[in-house]
C-alpha positions in Angstrom: 116.4 81.5 84.3 113.5 80.7 81.9 111.8 78.7 84.7 112.0 81.7 87.0 110.4 84.0 84.5 107.6 81.5 84.0 107.0 81.2 87.7 107.0 84.9 88.2 104.4 85.3 85.3 102.2 82.6 87.0 102.5 84.4 90.3 101.4 87.7 88.8 98.5 86.0 87.1 97.3 84.2 90.3 97.6 87.5 92.3 95.5 89.3 89.6 92.9 86.6 89.7 92.8 86.6 93.5 92.1 90.3 93.5 88.9 89.7 91.6 87.8 87.0 94.0 85.7 87.4 97.1 88.2 86.9 100.0 85.3 86.7 102.5 83.8 83.6 100.9 83.2 80.6 103.0 85.5 77.6 102.3 82.5 75.4 101.7 81.5 77.5 98.7 83.0 77.1 95.2 84.5 80.6 95.4 86.1 79.9 98.7 87.6 76.6 97.5 89.0 78.4 94.4 90.5 81.1 96.6 92.1 78.6 98.9 93.5 76.7 95.9 94.9 79.9 94.5 96.6 80.6 97.9 98.2 77.1 97.9 99.5 77.6 94.3 100.9 81.0 95.3 102.8 79.5 98.2 104.1 76.7 96.1 105.3 79.2 93.4 107.0 81.3 96.1 108.8 78.2 97.4 110.0 77.3 93.9 111.2 80.9 93.3 113.1 80.9 96.6 114.7 77.6 95.7 115.9 78.9 92.3 117.2 82.1 93.9 119.1 80.1 96.6 120.7 77.9 93.9 121.7 80.9 91.9 123.3 82.5 94.9 125.4 79.4 95.5 126.8 79.5 92.0 
């Protein structure tokens, strides 16, 4: 349960950070690369949250 709270906190932080970024940046710029990396991290966190929720549902 603690891991889920940590992941949700990270997700909120990444989403807040992404809102301040320029979403129209080109991927060959530093801003674009950081935005793409944030998207990847967000997807990975979502996958981990879903896995934890599935395990909890089976118990």
